[in-house]
VOKOLVEX-597532 format. One line per field, with one value per atom (N, C-alpha, C, O): residue in three letters; x, y, z; atom name. Coordinates in steps of 0.001 Angstrom, whole numbers, always signed. Example, Ala and Ser with C-alpha at 12.3 -4.5 7.8 and 13.67 -1.06 7.14 Angstrom:
BEGIN
residuo = [ALA / ALA / ALA / ALA / SER / SER / SER / SER]
c1 = [+13190 / +12300 / +13200 / +14236 / +12850 / +13670 / +12900 / +13409]
c2 = [-5690 / -4500 / -3300 / -3319 / -2250 / -1060 / +30 / +1138]
c3 = [+7800 / +7800 / +7800 / +8465 / +7080 / +7140 / +7870 / +8039]
atomo = [N / CA / C / O / N / CA / C / O]
This chain:
BEGIN
residuo = [MET / MET / MET / MET / LYS / LYS / LYS / LYS / ILE / ILE / ILE / ILE / THR / THR / THR / THR / ASP / ASP / ASP / ASP / VAL / VAL / VAL / VAL / ARG / ARG / ARG / ARG / VAL / VAL / VAL / VAL / ARG / ARG / ARG / ARG / LYS / LYS / LYS / LYS / ILE / ILE / ILE / ILE / ALA / ALA / ALA / ALA / LYS / LYS / LYS / LYS / GLU / GLU / GLU / GLU / GLY / GLY / GLY / GLY / LYS / LYS / LYS / LYS / MET / MET / MET / MET / LYS / LYS / LYS / LYS / ALA / ALA / ALA / ALA / ILE / ILE / ILE / ILE / VAL / VAL / VAL / VAL / SER / SER / SER / SER / ILE / ILE / ILE / ILE / THR / THR / THR / THR / ILE / ILE / ILE / ILE / ASP / ASP / ASP / ASP / ASP / ASP / ASP / ASP / GLU / GLU / GLU / GLU / PHE / PHE / PHE / PHE / VAL / VAL / VAL / VAL / VAL / VAL / VAL / VAL / HIS / HIS / HIS / HIS / ASP / ASP / ASP / ASP / ILE / ILE / ILE / ILE / LYS / LYS / LYS / LYS / VAL / VAL / VAL / VAL / ILE / ILE / ILE / ILE / GLU / GLU / GLU / GLU / GLY / GLY / GLY / GLY / ASP / ASP / ASP / ASP / LYS / LYS / LYS / LYS / GLY / GLY / GLY / GLY / LEU / LEU / LEU / LEU / PHE / PHE / PHE / PHE / ILE / ILE / ILE / ILE / ALA / ALA / ALA / ALA / MET / MET / MET / MET / PRO / PRO / PRO / PRO / SER / SER / SER / SER / LYS / LYS / LYS / LYS / LYS / LYS / LYS / LYS / ALA / ALA / ALA / ALA / THR / THR / THR / THR / ASP / ASP / ASP / ASP / GLY / GLY / GLY / GLY / GLU / GLU / GLU / GLU / TYR / TYR / TYR / TYR / ARG / ARG / ARG / ARG / ASP / ASP / ASP / ASP / ILE / ILE / ILE / ILE / ALA / ALA / ALA / ALA / HIS / HIS / HIS / HIS / PRO / PRO / PRO / PRO / ILE / ILE / ILE / ILE / ASN / ASN / ASN / ASN / GLN / GLN / GLN / GLN / GLY / GLY / GLY / GLY / THR / THR / THR / THR / ARG / ARG / ARG / ARG / GLU / GLU / GLU / GLU / ASN / ASN / ASN / ASN / ILE / ILE / ILE / ILE / GLN / GLN / GLN / GLN / LYS / LYS / LYS / LYS / ILE / ILE / ILE / ILE / ILE / ILE / ILE / ILE / LEU / LEU / LEU / LEU / GLU / GLU / GLU / GLU / ALA / ALA / ALA / ALA / TYR / TYR / TYR / TYR / ASP / ASP / ASP / ASP / ARG / ARG / ARG / ARG / ALA / ALA / ALA / ALA / LEU / LEU / LEU / LEU / GLU / GLU / GLU / GLU / GLU / GLU / GLU / GLU / PRO / PRO / PRO / PRO / GLU / GLU / GLU / GLU / LEU / LEU / LEU / LEU]
c1 = [-184086 / -184572 / -183746 / -182516 / -184448 / -183767 / -184370 / -185590 / -183512 / -183988 / -184191 / -183241 / -185440 / -185788 / -185947 / -186044 / -185976 / -186058 / -185522 / -185743 / -184811 / -184305 / -184625 / -184268 / -185291 / -185621 / -184969 / -185195 / -184153 / -183359 / -183879 / -184019 / -184165 / -184500 / -183362 / -183225 / -182547 / -181414 / -181922 / -182949 / -181188 / -181495 / -180550 / -179331 / -181114 / -180308 / -179649 / -178577 / -180268 / -179723 / -178474 / -178226 / -177698 / -176491 / -176879 / -177938 / -176041 / -176293 / -175826 / -175307 / -176019 / -175539 / -176433 / -175949 / -177735 / -178625 / -178487 / -178668 / -178165 / -177887 / -179017 / -179158 / -179833 / -180913 / -181907 / -181607 / -183106 / -184144 / -184403 / -184568 / -184438 / -184502 / -185694 / -186052 / -186293 / -187291 / -186755 / -186203 / -186917 / -186515 / -187725 / -188625 / -187721 / -188730 / -188028 / -186967 / -188623 / -188050 / -188922 / -190130 / -188282 / -188950 / -190195 / -191153 / -190192 / -191342 / -192633 / -193720 / -192534 / -193733 / -193839 / -194939 / -192723 / -192755 / -191871 / -190736 / -192392 / -191651 / -191317 / -192139 / -190094 / -189684 / -189323 / -188407 / -190053 / -189818 / -188981 / -188828 / -188454 / -187799 / -186519 / -186244 / -185739 / -184392 / -183509 / -183538 / -182729 / -181915 / -180478 / -179913 / -179883 / -178450 / -177824 / -178171 / -176899 / -176319 / -174802 / -174167 / -174236 / -172780 / -172284 / -172580 / -171526 / -170975 / -169486 / -168904 / -168879 / -167440 / -166621 / -165520 / -167155 / -166434 / -166982 / -166669 / -167801 / -168355 / -169862 / -170508 / -170411 / -171857 / -172350 / -171675 / -173544 / -174210 / -175716 / -176172 / -176484 / -177940 / -178518 / -177960 / -179658 / -180436 / -181829 / -182469 / -182287 / -183592 / -184696 / -184456 / -185912 / -187009 / -187283 / -187259 / -187540 / -187757 / -188808 / -189197 / -189259 / -190181 / -189776 / -189150 / -190154 / -189818 / -190814 / -192025 / -190304 / -191145 / -191499 / -190949 / -192401 / -192839 / -191712 / -191783 / -190668 / -189536 / -188495 / -187455 / -188781 / -187868 / -186831 / -186145 / -186708 / -185770 / -186381 / -187601 / -185510 / -185978 / -185865 / -184855 / -186913 / -186949 / -187173 / -188026 / -186395 / -186579 / -187967 / -188449 / -188599 / -189896 / -189688 / -190413 / -188702 / -188348 / -186826 / -186160 / -186288 / -184830 / -184440 / -185216 / -183231 / -182740 / -182488 / -182160 / -182644 / -182436 / -180952 / -180525 / -180165 / -178757 / -177843 / -178278 / -176573 / -175584 / -175353 / -175175 / -175352 / -175124 / -176199 / -175902 / -177455 / -178551 / -178430 / -178637 / -178092 / -177906 / -176807 / -176979 / -175696 / -174580 / -174982 / -174606 / -175742 / -176194 / -177123 / -176965 / -178088 / -179008 / -178236 / -178473 / -177317 / -176529 / -175710 / -175655 / -175079 / -174270 / -175125 / -174730 / -176287 / -177163 / -177658 / -177686 / -178046 / -178542 / -177440 / -177674 / -176244 / -175164 / -174707 / -174302 / -174767 / -174463 / -175507 / -175156 / -176783 / -177842 / -177687 / -177937 / -177282 / -177050 / -175907 / -176021 / -174823 / -173700 / -174150 / -173745 / -174976 / -175494 / -176384 / -176348 / -177182 / -178067 / -177275 / -177722 / -176108 / -175261 / -174772 / -174534 / -174628 / -174138 / -175227 / -174915 / -176503 / -177606 / -177713 / -177509 / -178031 / -178177 / -179407 / -180418 / -179293 / -180438 / -181477 / -181134 / -182742 / -183836 / -184253 / -185155]
c2 = [-153804 / -153155 / -153612 / -153601 / -154012 / -154447 / -153736 / -153679 / -153202 / -152595 / -153723 / -154408 / -153910 / -155054 / -154695 / -155595 / -153408 / -153003 / -151589 / -150737 / -151352 / -150018 / -149750 / -150544 / -148643 / -148251 / -146922 / -145932 / -146907 / -145733 / -145145 / -145852 / -143842 / -143105 / -142124 / -141122 / -142427 / -141561 / -140234 / -140187 / -139161 / -137839 / -137596 / -137651 / -137326 / -137194 / -135819 / -135708 / -134779 / -133433 / -133201 / -133890 / -132217 / -131849 / -131211 / -130595 / -131357 / -130764 / -131682 / -132770 / -131228 / -131989 / -133175 / -134183 / -133064 / -134185 / -135246 / -134961 / -136470 / -137551 / -138566 / -139221 / -138705 / -139700 / -139401 / -138717 / -139948 / -139957 / -141427 / -142242 / -141763 / -143160 / -143376 / -142507 / -144559 / -145032 / -146303 / -147157 / -146430 / -147659 / -148267 / -147563 / -149594 / -150322 / -150953 / -151560 / -150807 / -151339 / -152501 / -152356 / -153659 / -154860 / -155241 / -155773 / -154977 / -155274 / -154644 / -155104 / -153595 / -153029 / -151516 / -150980 / -150807 / -149346 / -148763 / -149203 / -147762 / -147168 / -145715 / -144979 / -145314 / -143915 / -143494 / -144049 / -142502 / -141974 / -140687 / -140074 / -140310 / -139009 / -138808 / -137702 / -139867 / -139727 / -139323 / -139965 / -138264 / -137756 / -138241 / -138286 / -138607 / -138883 / -137614 / -137174 / -137030 / -135737 / -135863 / -136546 / -135179 / -135115 / -133899 / -132762 / -134141 / -133055 / -132914 / -133640 / -131987 / -131755 / -132977 / -133185 / -133789 / -134965 / -136263 / -137337 / -136188 / -137391 / -137462 / -136491 / -138627 / -138813 / -138960 / -139535 / -138424 / -138616 / -138596 / -138237 / -138984 / -138972 / -137830 / -137426 / -137319 / -136332 / -136915 / -137318 / -136956 / -137526 / -136601 / -135413 / -137140 / -136310 / -135141 / -135300 / -133975 / -132789 / -131895 / -132079 / -130921 / -129918 / -128568 / -128467 / -127529 / -126173 / -125698 / -125763 / -125223 / -124726 / -123258 / -122630 / -122735 / -121351 / -120348 / -119231 / -120724 / -119824 / -119903 / -119249 / -120719 / -120839 / -121939 / -122271 / -122502 / -123608 / -124919 / -125083 / -125858 / -127193 / -128107 / -128101 / -128895 / -129834 / -131245 / -131466 / -132198 / -133593 / -134073 / -133777 / -134816 / -135427 / -136756 / -137086 / -137504 / -138785 / -138859 / -138419 / -139413 / -139526 / -140557 / -140845 / -141116 / -142064 / -141337 / -140150 / -142049 / -141480 / -141433 / -140538 / -142392 / -142420 / -142519 / -142864 / -142210 / -142158 / -143517 / -143602 / -144578 / -145915 / -146310 / -146885 / -145997 / -146305 / -145470 / -145980 / -144175 / -143310 / -143862 / -143918 / -144265 / -144791 / -146073 / -146272 / -146951 / -148192 / -147901 / -148483 / -147002 / -146641 / -146031 / -146379 / -145127 / -144485 / -145510 / -145454 / -146436 / -147478 / -148290 / -148512 / -148731 / -149556 / -148760 / -149285 / -147507 / -146671 / -146404 / -146522 / -146046 / -145734 / -146973 / -146862 / -148145 / -149383 / -149619 / -150009 / -149388 / -149543 / -148506 / -148811 / -147294 / -146245 / -146655 / -146497 / -147172 / -147632 / -148726 / -148719 / -149659 / -150706 / -150098 / -150530 / -149095 / -148444 / -147728 / -147648 / -147204 / -146526 / -147495 / -147104 / -148754 / -149762 / -150264 / -150882 / -150011 / -150450 / -149584 / -148373 / -150188 / -149397 / -148494 / -148840 / -147331 / -146411 / -146962 / -147550 / -146775 / -147252 / -146186 / -146406]
c3 = [-74586 / -75776 / -76968 / -76937 / -78012 / -79225 / -80430 / -80583 / -81276 / -82518 / -83513 / -83894 / -83933 / -84769 / -86242 / -87077 / -86586 / -87993 / -88130 / -87268 / -89230 / -89550 / -91018 / -91888 / -91290 / -92666 / -92965 / -92269 / -94013 / -94376 / -95685 / -96682 / -95670 / -96900 / -97146 / -96443 / -98155 / -98461 / -99028 / -99706 / -98741 / -99267 / -100435 / -100273 / -101618 / -102831 / -102960 / -103554 / -102419 / -102604 / -101772 / -100782 / -102195 / -101458 / -100136 / -100021 / -99167 / -97859 / -96755 / -97004 / -95530 / -94374 / -94029 / -93515 / -94306 / -93995 / -95080 / -96263 / -94673 / -95611 / -95723 / -96756 / -94659 / -94685 / -93570 / -92592 / -93766 / -92741 / -92419 / -93326 / -91141 / -90716 / -89778 / -88984 / -89897 / -88936 / -88317 / -89011 / -86996 / -86318 / -85625 / -85166 / -85563 / -84788 / -83598 / -83739 / -82436 / -81204 / -80730 / -80542 / -80542 / -80029 / -80840 / -80279 / -82136 / -83017 / -82502 / -82852 / -81675 / -81043 / -81087 / -80953 / -81272 / -81171 / -82256 / -82440 / -82986 / -84099 / -83782 / -83234 / -84136 / -84059 / -85477 / -86084 / -86005 / -87352 / -87283 / -86227 / -88432 / -88633 / -87833 / -87366 / -87673 / -87129 / -88308 / -89358 / -88134 / -89237 / -89128 / -88035 / -90273 / -90356 / -90920 / -92016 / -90162 / -90517 / -90604 / -89801 / -91613 / -91771 / -91008 / -91377 / -89936 / -89131 / -89370 / -90177 / -88672 / -88800 / -88392 / -88903 / -87469 / -86976 / -87545 / -87032 / -88602 / -89214 / -89054 / -88660 / -89368 / -89314 / -87883 / -87029 / -87642 / -86359 / -86601 / -87686 / -85581 / -85708 / -84884 / -83864 / -85359 / -84618 / -84448 / -85420 / -83222 / -82929 / -83441 / -83656 / -83639 / -84144 / -83190 / -81969 / -83767 / -82947 / -83581 / -84735 / -82798 / -83331 / -82769 / -81714 / -83511 / -83110 / -82057 / -82266 / -80934 / -79855 / -80119 / -81025 / -79336 / -79522 / -79306 / -79817 / -78556 / -78339 / -79448 / -79376 / -80494 / -81628 / -81484 / -82450 / -80305 / -80079 / -80549 / -80552 / -80950 / -81316 / -80107 / -79403 / -79871 / -78753 / -79289 / -80149 / -78771 / -79172 / -78771 / -77677 / -79667 / -79388 / -78669 / -77730 / -79116 / -78507 / -78485 / -79422 / -77416 / -77320 / -76269 / -75358 / -76397 / -75395 / -74069 / -74053 / -72984 / -71652 / -71279 / -70550 / -71777 / -71382 / -72602 / -73700 / -72382 / -73462 / -74106 / -75321 / -73309 / -73861 / -74865 / -75912 / -74538 / -75458 / -76723 / -77824 / -76576 / -77744 / -78651 / -79869 / -78074 / -78859 / -79577 / -80733 / -78913 / -79532 / -80715 / -81788 / -80519 / -81606 / -82762 / -83919 / -82462 / -83522 / -84294 / -85523 / -83602 / -84261 / -85226 / -86371 / -84772 / -85611 / -86815 / -87928 / -86611 / -87715 / -88725 / -89928 / -88269 / -89204 / -89974 / -91131 / -89352 / -90087 / -91179 / -92293 / -90873 / -91873 / -92978 / -94144 / -92638 / -93633 / -94571 / -95787 / -94024 / -94853 / -95826 / -96988 / -95366 / -96262 / -97345 / -98497 / -96974 / -97952 / -99025 / -100170 / -98681 / -99678 / -100754 / -101896 / -100375 / -101311 / -102254 / -103272 / -101937 / -102774 / -104022 / -103949 / -105170 / -106392 / -106319 / -105708 / -106957 / -107023 / -107978 / -109004 / -107646 / -108519 / -109491 / -110300]
atomo = [N / CA / C / O / N / CA / C / O / N / CA / C / O / N / CA / C / O / N / CA / C / O / N / CA / C / O / N / CA / C / O / N / CA / C / O / N / CA / C / O / N / CA / C / O / N / CA / C / O / N / CA / C / O / N / CA / C / O / N / CA / C / O / N / CA / C / O / N / CA / C / O / N / CA / C / O / N / CA / C / O / N / CA / C / O / N / CA / C / O / N / CA / C / O / N / CA / C / O / N / CA / C / O / N / CA / C / O / N / CA / C / O / N / CA / C / O / N / CA / C / O / N / CA / C / O / N / CA / C / O / N / CA / C / O / N / CA / C / O / N / CA / C / O / N / CA / C / O / N / CA / C / O / N / CA / C / O / N / CA / C / O / N / CA / C / O / N / CA / C / O / N / CA / C / O / N / CA / C / O / N / CA / C / O / N / CA / C / O / N / CA / C / O / N / CA / C / O / N / CA / C / O / N / CA / C / O / N / CA / C / O / N / CA / C / O / N / CA / C / O / N / CA / C / O / N / CA / C / O / N / CA / C / O / N / CA / C / O / N / CA / C / O / N / CA / C / O / N / CA / C / O / N / CA / C / O / N / CA / C / O / N / CA / C / O / N / CA / C / O / N / CA / C / O / N / CA / C / O / N / CA / C / O / N / CA / C / O / N / CA / C / O / N / CA / C / O / N / CA / C / O / N / CA / C / O / N / CA / C / O / N / CA / C / O / N / CA / C / O / N / CA / C / O / N / CA / C / O / N / CA / C / O / N / CA / C / O / N / CA / C / O / N / CA / C / O / N / CA / C / O / N / CA / C / O / N / CA / C / O / N / CA / C / O / N / CA / C / O / N / CA / C / O / N / CA / C / O / N / CA / C / O / N / CA / C / O / N / CA / C / O / N / CA / C / O / N / CA / C / O]
């Protein structure tokens, strides 16, 4: 699996959510609405989720193993850092 495109939409307002990201995998599959969040220990990603009838949030799509999650997070956070360096339009 290779992430072939990352699109970052920075969030301008104050708060913990810093960006919304879409990734393309192998030029064939897209995952939208991955969030970049500022936590107590730094930035991390939250996979797309929806609120269930019991009030809990459940991931819609997510990596099966920790290594894949870490790889996706690394690539997204690197793209987010590059997006921070771009001038605002």
